[in-house]
N, C-alpha and C positions, 0 to 999 in steps of 0.2 A: 717678430711676431706682433700682430696688431692686438690692441686691447680696447675694450669698450665697456661702458657702464649702462645699466638699464635704470633710468631715473624713476620709472613707474612700471609696475607690472600688475595691472588690475585684472581680476578674474572676469570671465565672460558671464553673460546672463541671457535669458530669453523670456519674452512674454508671448504667449500664444497669439497667433494672428487672428484668432476668433474671439479674443477677449473684448468685452464691452468697451474698455478704455481705448484699445487700438482702433476699433470700429468707429468710435466717436471722433477721435482725432482725424482719422481718414475722411470721415464725412465732413467735418468742419473745415479741414484744410484743403480738401479736394485732391489729396495726394495719397498714393498707396504706400503702405508701410514697407520698409526695406531694412536691411542690416547695415551696420557701420562698424568700422574697426578703428577705434581710438579710445583714449583714456577718458573715463567718466566715473563719477561716484555712484552711478545707478546700480551697479552690482551689489553694493553694500546695502542700499535700501531694499533691493530685491531679497537679499539674504535675511533681512529683518521681517520679511513677509509682505512687503508692499508690492502691489502690482506696479511695475515700473516700465516706463518708456523714455526714450531720449528724443526730444522734439525741439527743433529750432529752425531759424531762418537760414537761407542760403545753401551753399555747397560746402562740403567738407574741405575742398581745396582752398577755400578762403576763411576757414574757421580760425578764430583768434588772431587774425591779422588786423593791423591798425585800420580803423574805419570800416570794419566788416559789416557794420549795421546800416550802412548807407544804402 
């Protein structure tokens, strides 16, 4: 029988696509908002009442790899 451990199990969250924050980031970045599936602290800020988005450079496939920022 195989066993595994879950090192992280963050809850999900959603910020409405019509929020001013989402629209501002879309306008400034020239990119449309989309969803992502990975661990982040964002749901915890969201639970505290903060309008929350996750925004960063690059593709998820290269996230947290050495020299991802190049």
